[in-house]
Residue, then its C-alpha position, 0 to 999 in steps of 0.5 A: m537888077n541894080a539891087a542884084a548887082l550887090m550880090t556879086e560880092f557875095a558870090w566870092r567874098f564869103r564863099y569859103p569858111g575861115d576867110l577873114a571876111s565876114v558878113s553882118h546879120d543885116d547884110a546877110a538878111r538883105a542879100i537873102e531878100i534880094a536873092a528871093r526877089v531875083l528868083t521871083d522875077v526870073s521865075d515870073a519871066v519864064p513862060a508857064n509851059c517852060r517851068m519845071q513842075 
């Protein structure tokens, strides 16, 4: 979850096009990897009978 905390900035800083802030390709790729890992971890924590099919 420590890595996921880095995603907080992505929730607001780069939300709207045309803002002055920009993200590097490497940072964007890292954020995508973290998000995928969080999704997997959360999905794995949900009991199988509660998952959407």
